[in-house]
N, C-alpha and C positions, 0 to 999 in steps of 0.2 A: 052399564055398570055404575054403581055409586062412586063418585069422585073421592079419591083418597087424598089426605091432607098435603103431602109433599108434591104429588102430581098437580094438585090444584094450585099450589103456590108457584110452582115452576111455570105453569100455564099463564098465570097472572103476570109474573115477572117478565117472561119472554114477550108476551103480547104488549105489556106496558112499555117495554123498552123500544119496541118498534114504533109505537104511537108517539113516544117521546122524541124519537129520531125524526119522525115526520114533522112534529111541532117545531123543533129547533132548527131544522134545515133551512127555512127561509131567513133565519137570523145569522146564517153563516156558520153554524155549529154543526160539524159533521161527527156524529156519535160513532158511526162505523169506523171512521179513521181514528178516533180517540180511544175506543174500547175494543176494536178488533185486534187480533193478534198479528203483529208485524214481525218480520224477520229480525233477529237480535241486533244486526248491524245497521238496521234502518234508524234514521234519526227520529222516527215516530214511535219507536219501540219503548214500552214501559212494562215493568214486571207484572203489574196488576192485570195486564191484558191476558195473561195466561188463564186468569179466572173469568174476566169479564167477557171475553170473546164468545163464550158458549151461551150467552144470554142475548146476543145481538143477531139480527137476521137481515139479509139483503133486501128482501121485499116480502109482500104478503104471502105469495105462493110458497116461498122458502119456509116461512113461519108455519103455514098451514100444514104442510106435509110432515114437518118435524113434530109439531104439537099433536097431530093426529096419532102418529106413531108413539109419542110419549104417553098419551092417554090410553091407547090400545094395549101396549105391552107394559107400561109402567104401572098402571092400576093393578094388574095381576101380580106383578112382582112386589109392589109395596105391601099388598095384603099378605103375601107369603113371608116377606122378610121383616116387615115393620118399617116405620118411617126412618129411623136412624140408619139402619143397615142399607136401606134402599138409597138414601141420599149419599151415603159414603160411596156406594157402588157407582152412582150416577156421576159424581164429581171426579172420582179416580179415572173412570173411563174417558171423561172429558179431558182431563189432564193428559192421559195416555194418548189420546188423539192428537193433542197439540204437540206432544213430544215427538211422535213418529213423523208428523207432518213437517216439523221444523228440521228433523234429522234428514229427511229426504230432500227438503228444500235446500239444505246446506250443500248436499251433493250436487243437485241440479244447478244451483247458483254458482258454485265453485267452477263447474265445467263451463258454464255460460260466460262468466267473467274472465276465465282463463283464455277462452277462444276470442273474446272481444279484445282483451289486452294484447293478445298476439297480433291482431290486426292493427290496433292503435299504435303499437310499437313500430310496426313496419306496414304502413298503410298503402300497400301496392295491390295490384289486381289479383295476384296469386293468393295472398293472405285473405283478401276479401272473399274470394271464391270458396275458400275453405270454411270461412265463417258462414257464408250464405248457404252452403250445402247443408250445414247443420241446423241453421235457424232461419229458414226462408219466411216464416210467418211474420217477421218483424218488418217486412218490406212490401210495398204495393207491387203486385206481380207485373202490371203493365209498365209502371214507371221504372222498375229495376231492370226489366228486359230492354228498354230503350237505353238506359244508362250503360248497361253491360255491353251492348252492341257498339256504343260509341267508345267506351273504355278500351275494348279489345282492339280497336283501330289505332289507338294511341295509348298503349299500356304504360308509358313513362310519364304521362301527365298526372299532375297532382290535383287537377281541378275536380276529377270525379271522386277522389278520396274525400275531398272537402265536403262533398254532398252527402256521403253516407256516414261520416264520422258523427255528426250530431244525432243521427237516427240511432246509431249504436249506443252512444252515451245515454240517450233518453231511454233506450231499452233496458240498460243496466239499472238505471234509477227506478224505472217502473217495476222491474222484476223484484227488486229488493223491497220496494215500498208498498206492495199489494198486501192488504190485510186479509186474514180469513175470519169469518164469522159463522155462527150457527151452532145449534145443539146437536148437529148430525153425528159427531163422534160419540157422544154419550148415548144418543138414540140407537146407534148401531151396537153399542155395548148392551143396551136393553134387548135388542133383537137377538143378539148372541145368547144372552142369559135365558130368554124365553125358549130358544131352540134347544138349549142344553137341559132345561127343566121340563119342557113339554115337547119332546122330540116328535111324537106321533100325532100331535094336535093338527088337524087340517086347517090350512089358511086359504081364504079366498082372496086372491090378489087381483087388483085392478087390471083390466085388459088381459087377464089370464083366464082361459075358458073353463078350467076345472080346478078343484082343490089340490093343494100340494102340502105334504107334511112339513111341519116347521123345520125339522132338521135338514131336509133337502133344500128348503128355501134359504136357510142361513148359509149352507155350504155354497149353493149356487150364487147367491148374492155376494158372498165374500170373494169367490173366484172372479166374478164379474168386476168387482172393484179392483182386484189385483191386476187383471188384464188391462182395464182402463187406465190404471195408474202407471203401469209399465209402458203402455202405448204412448202416453203423453201427447194426446191429440191436440194440435194447435186450436186455440179458441175454446178449449174445454176448461171452464173455470171452476170445476168441481174438485174439491180436495179429497181425492180418492184415498190417499194414504192416511188422512185423518180418520176416515171411516174405518179403515183396517186397524188403525191404532186403537180405536174404541173397542173393537172386537177382540183384539189381541190382549189388551189389558183386562178386559172383562173376563176372558178365559183364564188368564193367570190368577186373577183375584178369586174367582170361584174355586179353582183348584187349590189355592192357598187356604181358603176357608175350609175346604174339605180335609186338607192335611192337618189343620189345626183342631180338627174335631168339631168344627162348626158346620153342621149339615147345611147343604145348600138351600134346604127349605126353611132353615132358621128356627124351627120349632113353632112356627106360626100356622094358624089354620085359616082356611078360606072363609071369608065373611060374606 
């Protein structure tokens, strides 16, 4: 398919930002930390990150998959909607992804910090066991097993609490200061739009043996992201609720356009 102007520019910007991040990294300039979206209470948070995070990517593979999906679905949608409407949709779904991710992060961080503060206020074995039962992923399994076996023999000792307190404080700082980057939220919005506009178009998915209609693929992928987001698997660094945010805001925007008498096809013809 011939490249459309907004898709082309987005490909250039996203690729250029990753290359720039590689170039500046040896000089101690971390663009991901500067331009990625941080939690609002983080000392690294800046308002402009709500916009800039969607043009940054963690690595080449992250960029490759997002840009391939942008080209695949975005080219079709831009031809239907035109450049201005397509860019509006892309940015709003990107902002929507950031909004939902931040809202879910607030809930998760609030629970985590509350559990951590409960232990820090009363750093005894019982309070630590309650925290550890909820968040075992922050501790080395072998080391914590040895520590607990010794702590249980001497539960009144403060020595063992002094060993885990720095770990918990570091975990709080890490959880608050991890940025999110990537165009995934906007790309999932494009996927949702494609599924709504072309529900019966068959898609050939990598590692999937037969074609699947776009509507079923969108529904299945959305459910998978919801399950993964709720599961909150330790070590999973994917912002699943950002993906869902892009899809949700995309659905709302398309329905809003329909209600305003602006057909979802926008009056544009395929070229």
